[in-house]
Backbone as JSON, one array per atom type, in Angstrom:
{
  "sequence": "XXXXXXXXXXXXXXXXXXXXXXXXXXXXXXXXXXXXXXXXXXXXXXXXXXXXXXXXXXXXXXXXXXXXXXXXXXXXXXXXXXXXXXXXXXXXXXXXXXXXXXXXXXXXXXXXXXXXXXXXXXXXXXXXXXXXXXXXXXXXXXXX",
  "N": [[71.01, -2.08, -31.49], [68.17, -4.09, -31.09], [65.1, -3.65, -29.92], [62.26, -5.72, -29.02], [58.89, -5.44, -29.05], [56.7, -6.69, -26.96], [54.21, -6.22, -26.22], [52.33, -6.35, -28.66], [52.21, -9.24, -28.96], [50.88, -10.08, -26.89], [47.91, -11.88, -25.72], [44.84, -10.83, -24.97], [42.95, -11.72, -22.07], [40.32, -12.94, -19.81], [39.93, -12.65, -16.67], [38.18, -14.88, -14.51], [37.96, -15.19, -11.75], [37.01, -12.89, -10.18], [34.46, -12.77, -11.12], [33.25, -15.09, -10.65], [33.32, -14.91, -7.56], [31.52, -12.68, -7.36], [28.91, -13.88, -8.42], [28.61, -16.03, -6.52], [28.28, -14.73, -4.19], [25.94, -13.08, -4.85], [24.18, -15.59, -4.97], [24.15, -16.46, -2.27], [23.1, -14.57, -1.22], [20.44, -14.27, -2.3], [19.57, -16.75, -1.39], [19.35, -16.65, 1.4], [17.58, -14.49, 1.74], [15.34, -15.47, 0.65], [14.37, -17.04, 2.5], [13.25, -15.61, 4.27], [10.51, -15.2, 4.37], [8.57, -16.83, 5.62], [5.82, -17.11, 6.49], [4.62, -17.23, 3.94], [4.45, -19.91, 3.29], [2.87, -21.25, 5.04], [0.11, -22.99, 5.71], [-3.25, -23.04, 6.48], [-6.0, -24.65, 7.78], [-8.82, -23.36, 8.3], [-11.32, -23.54, 11.04], [-14.8, -24.64, 10.47], [-17.65, -22.56, 10.19], [-21.12, -20.82, 10.35], [-22.03, -17.49, 9.83], [-21.7, -13.94, 9.88], [-18.91, -12.28, 8.23], [-16.64, -10.25, 10.07], [-15.08, -6.79, 10.76], [-11.9, -6.5, 10.02], [-9.69, -4.92, 9.48], [-8.02, -3.09, 11.38], [-6.99, -4.85, 12.96], [-4.93, -6.96, 15.29], [-3.13, -9.7, 14.22], [-3.33, -12.79, 15.28], [-1.71, -15.87, 14.78], [-1.88, -19.38, 14.66], [-0.24, -22.26, 14.16], [-0.85, -26.01, 12.73], [0.86, -27.33, 13.9], [1.16, -26.25, 16.53], [2.48, -23.89, 16.59], [3.31, -20.13, 16.96], [2.41, -17.0, 15.47], [2.91, -13.67, 15.24], [1.39, -11.17, 14.08], [3.6, -10.41, 11.41], [5.6, -12.0, 12.42], [7.29, -14.94, 13.7], [6.89, -16.57, 16.77], [9.28, -17.61, 18.57], [9.72, -19.55, 20.74], [7.11, -21.63, 22.37], [5.94, -20.88, 24.83], [3.92, -19.13, 27.49], [5.0, -16.68, 28.31], [6.87, -15.73, 26.3], [5.01, -15.56, 24.0], [3.39, -13.51, 25.18], [5.35, -11.32, 25.2], [5.83, -11.24, 22.49], [3.31, -10.14, 21.7], [3.04, -8.04, 23.25], [5.0, -6.33, 22.05], [4.29, -6.07, 19.45], [1.67, -4.8, 19.55], [1.85, -2.58, 21.23], [0.96, -0.1, 23.6], [-1.9, -0.33, 23.11], [-4.56, -1.76, 24.12], [-7.26, -2.12, 23.52], [-7.36, -2.9, 20.89], [-8.68, -4.9, 18.26], [-8.03, -8.29, 18.43], [-7.65, -10.62, 15.93], [-7.66, -14.09, 16.04], [-6.26, -16.51, 14.29], [-6.7, -20.08, 14.02], [-5.44, -23.2, 13.13], [-7.61, -25.78, 12.16], [-6.58, -28.12, 12.79], [-4.73, -27.63, 15.01], [-3.51, -28.3, 18.24], [-5.54, -28.08, 21.22], [-4.47, -27.15, 23.44], [-2.73, -25.24, 22.61], [-4.17, -23.28, 21.52], [-5.49, -22.53, 23.8], [-3.42, -21.54, 25.41], [-2.83, -19.38, 23.68], [-5.13, -17.64, 24.21], [-4.85, -17.38, 27.11], [-2.45, -15.72, 27.29], [-3.34, -13.51, 25.8], [-5.26, -12.8, 27.39], [-3.97, -12.34, 30.16], [-2.58, -10.05, 29.12], [-4.56, -8.29, 28.78], [-6.27, -7.71, 26.61], [-9.49, -7.77, 25.27], [-11.06, -7.9, 23.02], [-11.31, -10.38, 21.24], [-11.43, -12.28, 18.46], [-12.18, -15.14, 16.68], [-11.12, -16.65, 13.85], [-12.79, -18.26, 11.12], [-13.62, -20.27, 8.35], [-16.4, -20.49, 5.72], [-18.95, -22.87, 5.77], [-18.89, -25.77, 3.99], [-21.01, -27.19, 2.59], [-22.6, -25.11, 2.49], [-25.01, -24.72, 4.03], [-25.99, -24.21, 7.35], [-26.64, -26.03, 9.25], [-26.28, -29.01, 10.92], [-26.52, -32.65, 10.33]],
  "CA": [[70.2, -3.39, -30.54], [66.81, -4.08, -31.47], [64.12, -3.88, -28.55], [61.05, -6.26, -29.17], [57.75, -4.99, -28.43], [56.09, -7.88, -26.34], [52.55, -5.85, -26.16], [51.82, -6.92, -29.57], [51.97, -10.65, -29.01], [50.17, -10.48, -25.74], [46.62, -12.17, -25.99], [43.82, -10.6, -23.79], [42.23, -12.81, -21.0], [39.33, -12.44, -19.14], [40.07, -13.41, -15.26], [37.1, -15.21, -13.98], [37.86, -15.3, -10.31], [36.17, -12.1, -9.64], [33.09, -12.83, -11.67], [32.7, -16.3, -9.64], [33.1, -14.29, -6.35], [30.1, -12.0, -7.3], [28.14, -14.95, -8.37], [28.5, -16.75, -5.36], [27.76, -13.6, -3.32], [24.48, -13.31, -5.24], [23.56, -16.79, -4.73], [24.03, -16.53, -0.76], [21.94, -13.37, -0.73], [19.2, -15.04, -2.69], [19.11, -18.12, -0.5], [19.15, -15.96, 2.57], [16.45, -13.7, 1.47], [14.32, -16.34, 0.36], [13.85, -17.73, 3.77], [12.53, -14.68, 5.27], [9.25, -15.1, 4.16], [8.19, -18.16, 6.19], [4.55, -17.2, 6.44], [3.86, -17.62, 2.72], [4.48, -21.22, 3.06], [2.03, -21.76, 5.88], [-1.28, -23.53, 5.07], [-4.07, -23.14, 7.4], [-7.6, -25.24, 7.47], [-9.77, -22.77, 9.43], [-12.5, -24.45, 11.69], [-15.86, -23.94, 9.73], [-18.74, -22.02, 11.13], [-21.76, -19.81, 10.03], [-21.99, -16.4, 10.57], [-21.2, -12.8, 9.06], [-17.7, -11.86, 8.39], [-16.58, -9.17, 10.98], [-14.41, -5.7, 10.24], [-10.58, -6.83, 10.63], [-8.66, -3.81, 9.05], [-7.08, -2.77, 12.06], [-7.05, -6.14, 13.97], [-3.86, -7.75, 15.23], [-3.24, -11.01, 13.68], [-2.31, -14.0, 16.0], [-1.83, -17.14, 13.97], [-1.45, -20.85, 15.39], [-0.57, -23.37, 12.8], [-1.14, -27.04, 12.98], [1.96, -27.73, 14.81], [1.0, -25.27, 17.51], [3.57, -22.61, 16.73], [2.6, -19.07, 16.97], [2.89, -16.02, 14.74], [2.04, -12.63, 15.62], [1.67, -10.38, 12.76], [4.51, -11.28, 10.37], [6.79, -12.65, 12.94], [7.2, -16.18, 14.17], [7.25, -16.62, 18.07], [10.31, -18.72, 18.73], [9.27, -20.33, 21.95], [5.8, -21.91, 22.53], [5.44, -20.75, 26.38], [3.11, -17.89, 27.39], [5.96, -15.66, 28.5], [7.22, -15.59, 24.84], [3.7, -15.17, 23.35], [2.86, -12.06, 25.77], [6.39, -10.55, 24.8], [5.48, -10.8, 21.23], [2.24, -9.56, 21.73], [3.12, -6.53, 23.74], [5.75, -5.63, 21.03], [3.36, -5.99, 18.12], [0.46, -3.89, 20.12], [2.19, -1.46, 22.14], [0.04, 0.04, 24.83], [-3.06, -0.46, 22.45], [-5.07, -3.13, 24.58], [-8.62, -2.01, 22.82], [-7.23, -3.29, 19.82], [-9.2, -6.27, 18.2], [-7.04, -9.63, 17.85], [-7.94, -11.83, 15.16], [-6.83, -15.38, 16.36], [-6.57, -17.66, 13.31], [-6.01, -21.13, 14.47], [-5.74, -24.32, 12.18], [-8.64, -26.69, 12.63], [-5.76, -29.21, 13.51], [-4.17, -27.29, 16.2], [-3.85, -28.85, 19.4], [-6.41, -27.25, 21.77], [-3.68, -26.43, 24.28], [-2.19, -24.21, 21.67], [-5.44, -22.05, 21.63], [-5.87, -21.86, 25.21], [-2.2, -20.78, 25.66], [-3.2, -17.74, 23.06], [-5.96, -16.9, 24.96], [-4.26, -17.14, 28.26], [-1.67, -14.79, 27.0], [-4.1, -12.28, 25.38], [-6.21, -12.12, 28.85], [-3.05, -11.41, 30.98], [-2.11, -8.57, 28.78], [-5.72, -7.16, 28.94], [-6.94, -7.65, 25.27], [-10.53, -8.2, 25.47], [-11.91, -8.21, 22.02], [-10.63, -11.45, 20.54], [-12.27, -12.84, 17.18], [-11.52, -16.28, 16.13], [-11.32, -16.38, 12.11], [-13.41, -19.41, 10.77], [-14.16, -20.38, 6.99], [-17.68, -20.6, 5.79], [-19.17, -24.32, 5.71], [-18.54, -26.44, 2.62], [-22.14, -27.42, 2.13], [-23.57, -24.15, 2.18], [-26.15, -24.66, 5.06], [-25.76, -24.14, 8.82], [-27.49, -27.21, 10.02], [-25.82, -30.62, 10.81], [-27.73, -33.49, 9.97]],
  "C": [[68.76, -2.98, -30.74], [65.95, -4.33, -30.21], [62.82, -4.44, -29.23], [59.98, -5.45, -28.43], [56.83, -6.19, -28.07], [54.53, -7.47, -26.31], [51.84, -6.38, -27.33], [51.43, -8.33, -29.39], [51.15, -10.85, -27.85], [48.72, -10.86, -25.97], [45.99, -11.64, -24.55], [43.09, -11.79, -23.26], [41.58, -12.12, -20.3], [39.55, -13.3, -17.79], [38.64, -13.55, -14.44], [37.03, -15.36, -12.55], [36.76, -14.24, -9.52], [34.37, -12.01, -9.89], [32.31, -14.11, -10.68], [32.6, -15.66, -8.33], [31.54, -13.62, -6.42], [28.83, -13.05, -7.5], [27.67, -15.94, -7.16], [28.03, -15.98, -4.15], [26.22, -13.44, -3.45], [23.42, -14.35, -4.82], [23.25, -16.93, -3.25], [23.04, -15.47, -0.58], [20.68, -13.9, -1.13], [18.64, -16.14, -1.84], [18.7, -17.42, 0.83], [17.79, -15.3, 2.58], [15.23, -14.58, 1.47], [13.59, -17.19, 1.41], [13.28, -16.92, 4.77], [11.11, -14.58, 5.17], [8.57, -16.48, 4.65], [6.73, -18.46, 6.12], [4.1, -17.53, 5.16], [3.72, -19.14, 2.62], [3.55, -22.17, 4.12], [0.57, -21.91, 5.3], [-2.27, -23.98, 6.34], [-5.37, -23.65, 6.87], [-8.29, -24.71, 8.54], [-10.92, -23.77, 9.74], [-13.79, -23.59, 10.82], [-16.97, -23.7, 10.62], [-19.62, -21.0, 10.15], [-21.71, -18.57, 10.51], [-21.42, -15.15, 9.67], [-19.74, -12.48, 9.26], [-17.66, -10.27, 9.02], [-15.27, -8.24, 10.07], [-12.79, -6.47, 10.77], [-9.48, -5.96, 9.8], [-7.69, -3.56, 10.03], [-6.76, -3.61, 13.23], [-5.42, -6.47, 14.1], [-3.99, -9.46, 14.92], [-2.73, -11.9, 14.65], [-2.5, -15.46, 15.2], [-1.04, -18.39, 14.51], [-1.65, -21.85, 14.29], [-0.67, -24.73, 13.5], [-0.37, -27.63, 13.97], [1.95, -26.98, 16.13], [2.17, -24.04, 17.56], [2.58, -21.13, 16.28], [3.3, -17.82, 15.87], [2.06, -14.74, 14.82], [2.46, -11.45, 14.52], [2.42, -11.03, 11.46], [5.65, -11.81, 10.87], [6.34, -13.69, 13.61], [7.64, -15.91, 15.82], [8.14, -17.85, 18.31], [9.91, -20.15, 19.67], [7.54, -20.53, 22.15], [5.09, -21.54, 23.81], [4.73, -19.39, 26.21], [4.01, -16.66, 27.51], [6.2, -14.93, 27.01], [6.12, -15.0, 23.96], [3.35, -13.71, 23.8], [4.02, -11.02, 25.44], [6.1, -10.05, 23.48], [4.51, -10.13, 20.91], [2.23, -8.0, 22.12], [4.34, -5.57, 22.62], [5.05, -5.26, 19.93], [2.09, -4.86, 18.35], [0.69, -2.64, 20.47], [1.44, -1.44, 23.48], [-1.56, -0.01, 24.37], [-3.74, -1.8, 23.04], [-6.49, -3.05, 24.14], [-8.52, -2.54, 21.69], [-8.0, -4.76, 19.33], [-8.35, -7.09, 17.79], [-7.69, -10.48, 17.17], [-7.14, -12.92, 15.37], [-7.33, -16.4, 15.36], [-5.67, -19.02, 13.54], [-6.18, -22.19, 13.42], [-6.72, -25.18, 12.9], [-7.89, -27.94, 13.39], [-4.93, -29.06, 14.65], [-4.58, -27.84, 17.63], [-4.58, -27.81, 20.36], [-5.49, -26.6, 23.1], [-3.01, -25.19, 23.82], [-2.97, -22.71, 21.78], [-5.55, -21.68, 22.9], [-4.65, -20.97, 25.75], [-2.32, -19.31, 25.1], [-4.14, -16.78, 23.86], [-5.49, -16.6, 26.52], [-3.22, -15.58, 28.17], [-2.29, -13.45, 26.86], [-4.78, -11.8, 26.71], [-5.35, -11.57, 29.83], [-2.53, -10.06, 30.32], [-3.16, -7.43, 28.8], [-6.4, -6.94, 27.75], [-8.53, -8.39, 25.79], [-11.51, -8.47, 24.34], [-11.01, -9.0, 20.97], [-11.52, -12.1, 19.64], [-11.56, -14.14, 16.86], [-12.22, -16.29, 14.58], [-11.64, -18.05, 11.87], [-13.57, -19.13, 9.12], [-15.56, -20.92, 6.88], [-17.94, -22.34, 5.69], [-19.3, -24.88, 4.38], [-20.09, -26.47, 1.99], [-23.26, -26.15, 2.05], [-24.64, -23.66, 3.02], [-25.41, -24.61, 6.6], [-26.03, -25.14, 9.61], [-26.83, -28.55, 10.0], [-27.0, -31.38, 10.79], [-27.35, -34.86, 11.22]]
}
């Protein structure tokens, strides 16, 4: 009796299912991590004013965008009430209330959003609050 060798006639094949699984996991990973940097998409139009720029190396950054949403450091405050903002400020600053706070509010921000930020800072005991501005476009500080 003759035994046939079937291995010689087998053709090699590539199973694509694990490759597709890996590619889908990579796509999901890149989509999720691309949404983490929300601050890079924020565009602020700062109010214009004359004056010398101050030192902001060690300051705590509070950003208020045109829609009135708050960002403390690199983190967005999910709710727009005073208590949520106070909690985010306390987490970012710790016990250091002598630290300078740089308030960057868009020129189109509703006035109430800036007042709410000031209220939260005042209730926590921050006294060194600086408002970020852009230099005037025409180069002069006088209005006509």
